[in-house]
SEBAVO-629533 format. One line per 2 residues: number of its first residue (from 0); for each residue x negated, y negated, z of N, C-alpha, C. Coordinates in steps of 0.1 Angstrom, whole numbers, padded with zeros to 4 digits. Last residue first. Example, Ala and Ser with C-alpha at 12.3 -4.5 7.8 and 13.67 -1.06 7.14 Angstrom:
BEGIN
1) -0128/0022/0071/-0137/0011/0071/-0129/0000/0079  -0132/0057/0078/-0123/0045/0078/-0132/0033/0078
//
This chain:
BEGIN
84) 0453/-0233/1100/0450/-0230/1117/0465/-0216/1118  0441/-0218/1070/0453/-0225/1076/0452/-0221/1090
82) 0421/-0207/1056/0419/-0214/1067/0430/-0223/1075  0435/-0186/1043/0428/-0181/1052/0421/-0194/1059
80) 0447/-0207/1021/0458/-0199/1034/0445/-0195/1043  0427/-0212/1008/0435/-0227/1018/0444/-0216/1029
78) 0421/-0193/0999/0410/-0199/1008/0413/-0205/1017  0440/-0190/0981/0431/-0183/0993/0425/-0187/1001
76) 0434/-0216/0965/0448/-0211/0971/0442/-0203/0982  0407/-0206/0955/0409/-0218/0964/0425/-0219/0970
74) 0415/-0187/0940/0405/-0188/0948/0406/-0201/0958  0431/-0197/0922/0438/-0188/0930/0427/-0184/0943
72) 0417/-0212/0909/0428/-0223/0912/0433/-0209/0923  0398/-0196/0894/0394/-0210/0903/0406/-0213/0911
70) 0416/-0185/0880/0407/-0182/0889/0406/-0183/0900  0424/-0202/0860/0433/-0198/0871/0426/-0188/0880
68) 0400/-0209/0850/0407/-0223/0858/0416/-0216/0868  0394/-0187/0836/0387/-0192/0847/0387/-0203/0851
66) 0419/-0186/0819/0415/-0174/0831/0403/-0180/0841  0408/-0207/0804/0421/-0207/0816/0423/-0199/0822
64) 0386/-0195/0792/0386/-0208/0801/0396/-0211/0811  0395/-0175/0779/0388/-0176/0787/0388/-0184/0799
62) 0411/-0190/0760/0419/-0177/0771/0413/-0177/0781  0394/-0201/0744/0402/-0209/0753/0408/-0200/0761
60) 0380/-0177/0737/0373/-0191/0744/0382/-0204/0750  0399/-0167/0719/0393/-0162/0727/0388/-0173/0741
58) 0401/-0189/0700/0411/-0186/0710/0407/-0182/0724  0377/-0188/0686/0384/-0198/0695/0395/-0197/0705
56) 0377/-0163/0675/0368/-0162/0688/0373/-0180/0694  0397/-0162/0657/0402/-0155/0673/0391/-0161/0680
54) 0384/-0182/0637/0396/-0186/0644/0401/-0177/0656  0361/-0163/0634/0362/-0176/0638/0375/-0184/0645
52) 0377/-0145/0618/0372/-0145/0631/0368/-0153/0638  0387/-0159/0598/0398/-0153/0610/0392/-0150/0622
50) 0363/-0168/0583/0373/-0177/0589/0380/-0175/0601  0355/-0141/0578/0347/-0152/0588/0354/-0166/0591
48) 0374/-0140/0560/0372/-0127/0569/0366/-0136/0584  0370/-0154/0537/0382/-0156/0545/0379/-0143/0562
46) 0342/-0148/0533/0348/-0161/0540/0361/-0164/0548  0344/-0122/0525/0335/-0123/0535/0343/-0139/0543
44) 0358/-0128/0502/0366/-0119/0512/0358/-0121/0524  0342/-0139/0485/0353/-0150/0489/0360/-0144/0504
42) 0317/-0123/0483/0315/-0138/0492/0331/-0147/0495  0334/-0106/0471/0327/-0104/0484/0322/-0111/0491
40) 0333/-0124/0441/0346/-0118/0450/0344/-0115/0466  0309/-0125/0440/0314/-0138/0441/0329/-0132/0448
38) 0298/-0096/0434/0294/-0106/0444/0303/-0120/0445  0312/-0096/0408/0318/-0087/0421/0314/-0095/0436
36) 0302/-0113/0392/0318/-0116/0396/0320/-0105/0408  0276/-0104/0393/0276/-0117/0398/0294/-0116/0401
34) 0281/-0081/0377/0273/-0082/0392/0275/-0093/0398  0288/-0091/0355/0301/-0086/0362/0289/-0083/0378
32) 0261/-0107/0344/0276/-0114/0352/0287/-0104/0357  0248/-0082/0345/0245/-0091/0354/0255/-0101/0355
30) 0256/-0071/0324/0260/-0062/0336/0253/-0071/0346  0252/-0089/0304/0265/-0088/0307/0268/-0079/0320
28) 0227/-0091/0305/0233/-0106/0308/0250/-0100/0308  0220/-0064/0295/0218/-0070/0309/0224/-0082/0314
26) 0231/-0066/0268/0238/-0059/0277/0233/-0060/0291  0217/-0086/0257/0228/-0090/0259/0233/-0081/0268
24) 0191/-0076/0260/0190/-0091/0269/0205/-0091/0270  0193/-0055/0243/0190/-0051/0250/0195/-0065/0265
22) 0192/-0068/0216/0209/-0066/0222/0203/-0057/0237  0169/-0078/0216/0182/-0091/0217/0195/-0082/0222
20) 0156/-0059/0210/0149/-0065/0224/0163/-0073/0230  0165/-0053/0188/0166/-0041/0199/0167/-0048/0211
18) 0155/-0072/0173/0170/-0071/0176/0174/-0060/0186  0130/-0068/0178/0136/-0084/0182/0150/-0083/0186
16) 0128/-0045/0162/0117/-0047/0178/0124/-0060/0184  0136/-0056/0132/0138/-0043/0143/0143/-0049/0155
14) 0114/-0076/0134/0125/-0077/0131/0134/-0068/0140  0090/-0057/0130/0088/-0070/0141/0106/-0074/0143
12) 0098/-0042/0109/0096/-0036/0124/0098/-0048/0137  0095/-0065/0088/0110/-0055/0094/0106/-0053/0107
10) 0070/-0070/0093/0080/-0081/0100/0093/-0077/0098  0060/-0050/0083/0052/-0053/0101/0063/-0060/0102
8) 0068/-0049/0059/0070/-0036/0069/0072/-0042/0081  0057/-0071/0048/0068/-0071/0045/0073/-0060/0055
6) 0027/-0062/0048/0030/-0076/0058/0045/-0072/0061  0025/-0043/0028/0027/-0041/0044/0028/-0052/0051
4) 0028/-0061/0008/0040/-0051/0012/0039/-0047/0024  0001/-0073/0011/0013/-0077/0008/0025/-0069/0013
2) -0015/-0053/0007/-0016/-0061/0018/-0003/-0066/0021  -0004/-0019/-0008/-0011/-0033/-0009/-0007/-0043/0007
0) -0010/0010/0000/0001/-0001/0001/-0007/-0013/0002
//
């Protein structure tokens, strides 16, 4: 084969390689977009659950504060009964 003809074959091989590489990148891109979509859905779910947990923690903190105050009040009442002359 003469050099010019071999050059055409080299270019055709290179074009085929680049086309295969392009297809690979397209498939990878599609796969990554699907992963991102799933991760975003999981993230939204976690945000919702996190919000619910924060609300529950806030309620529990309020309940604990109220119970501590009630215990303190009861303690004072009991102490005053014992101290009653």
